[in-house]
C-alpha positions as CSV (number, residue, x, y, z in Angstrom):
1,M,21.3,5.3,-17.6
2,F,17.7,5.8,-16.4
3,F,16.8,2.2,-17.3
4,N,19.7,0.8,-15.2
5,D,18.5,2.8,-12.2
6,V,15.0,1.4,-12.5
7,F,16.3,-2.1,-13.1
8,I,18.5,-1.9,-10.0
9,N,15.6,-0.6,-7.9
10,G,13.4,-3.3,-9.4
11,D,15.7,-6.0,-8.2
12,N,15.5,-4.8,-4.6
13,M,11.7,-4.7,-4.6
14,K,9.9,-7.8,-3.7
15,N,7.1,-9.2,-6.0
16,S,3.9,-9.1,-4.1
17,F,2.4,-11.9,-6.2
18,H,4.8,-14.4,-4.8
19,M,4.8,-13.2,-1.1
20,K,3.0,-15.1,1.6
21,L,0.3,-13.5,3.8
22,N,2.6,-13.1,6.9
23,E,5.4,-11.8,4.7
24,L,3.2,-9.1,3.2
25,Y,2.0,-8.1,6.7
26,R,5.6,-8.0,8.0
27,E,6.7,-5.8,5.1
28,L,3.8,-3.3,5.6
29,S,4.2,-3.1,9.3
30,K,8.0,-2.5,9.5
31,E,7.4,1.0,10.9
32,P,5.2,0.3,13.9
33,N,3.5,3.7,14.4
34,S,3.0,4.6,10.7
35,P,-0.4,5.0,9.0
36,I,0.4,2.2,6.5
37,S,1.1,-0.2,9.4
38,F,-2.3,0.7,11.0
39,V,-4.1,0.1,7.7
40,A,-2.3,-3.3,7.2
41,H,-3.2,-4.3,10.8
42,I,-6.9,-3.6,10.3
43,V,-7.0,-5.4,6.9
44,F,-5.1,-8.4,8.4
45,E,-7.4,-8.6,11.5
46,R,-10.8,-7.8,10.0
47,Y,-11.0,-9.3,6.6
48,G,-11.1,-13.0,5.9
49,R,-10.2,-14.9,2.8
50,E,-9.6,-11.8,0.7
51,R,-7.0,-10.3,3.1
52,K,-4.0,-11.7,1.2
53,K,-5.2,-10.0,-2.0
54,M,-6.0,-6.9,-0.2
55,L,-2.6,-6.7,1.5
56,A,-0.9,-7.4,-1.8
57,G,-2.9,-4.5,-3.4
58,L,-2.0,-2.3,-0.5
59,Y,1.7,-3.2,-0.8
60,R,1.7,-2.5,-4.6
61,L,0.0,0.9,-4.0
62,Y,2.4,1.8,-1.2
63,T,5.6,0.8,-3.0
64,G,4.4,2.2,-6.3
65,N,4.9,-1.1,-8.2
66,G,6.9,0.7,-10.9
67,Y,4.7,3.7,-10.9
68,V,4.1,6.4,-8.2
69,P,4.4,5.4,-4.6
70,M,1.5,6.5,-2.4
71,D,0.9,7.3,1.2
72,I,-2.2,5.5,2.4
73,R,-4.2,6.1,5.6
74,F,-7.8,5.8,6.8
75,A,-10.2,8.7,6.4
76,P,-11.2,10.3,9.7
77,Y,-13.8,8.3,11.8
78,T,-14.0,5.3,9.4
79,F,-12.3,2.1,8.5
80,D,-14.1,1.8,5.2
81,V,-12.5,4.6,3.3
82,L,-8.8,5.0,2.5
83,V,-7.2,8.3,1.7
84,C,-4.4,7.9,-0.9
85,S,-2.0,10.6,-1.9
86,R,1.1,10.6,-4.0
87,R,4.3,11.0,-2.0
88,D,5.6,13.6,-4.4
89,A,2.2,15.5,-4.4
90,F,1.8,19.2,-3.9
91,E,1.0,20.5,-0.4
92,D,-2.4,21.8,-1.5
93,G,-3.9,18.3,-1.7
94,T,-4.8,18.2,-5.3
95,E,-3.4,14.7,-5.7
96,V,-5.5,13.2,-2.9
97,S,-8.1,10.5,-3.8
98,E,-10.3,8.2,-1.8
99,M,-11.1,4.6,-2.2
100,R,-13.0,1.9,-0.4
101,T,-11.0,-0.7,1.6
102,C,-12.6,-3.5,-0.3
103,D,-11.3,-2.1,-3.6
104,L,-7.7,-3.0,-2.6
105,V,-8.3,-6.5,-4.2
106,R,-8.3,-4.8,-7.6
107,Y,-4.7,-3.4,-7.3
């Protein structure tokens, strides 16, 4: 039963490896005032040839890519550090991690 649920959810998710740059940006900026939309806009505007890989990594982290979906936003007063937290994390902040924006290419 659980496998069928995952399979159905997997069909609805788009594969970020086959998405075009503008399609990735459109998917990430569906909610105009959200932190993920702001991160996607900064990556789309400021980074050059690596921005498709970075947006694909951001999309995979945000949607969970079969694992745990994350909320992603910039750390205060900087555009170089991202604060990532699991959506089902505890309120005490134990599941919060930081990563550099340029590391999105790895995901």
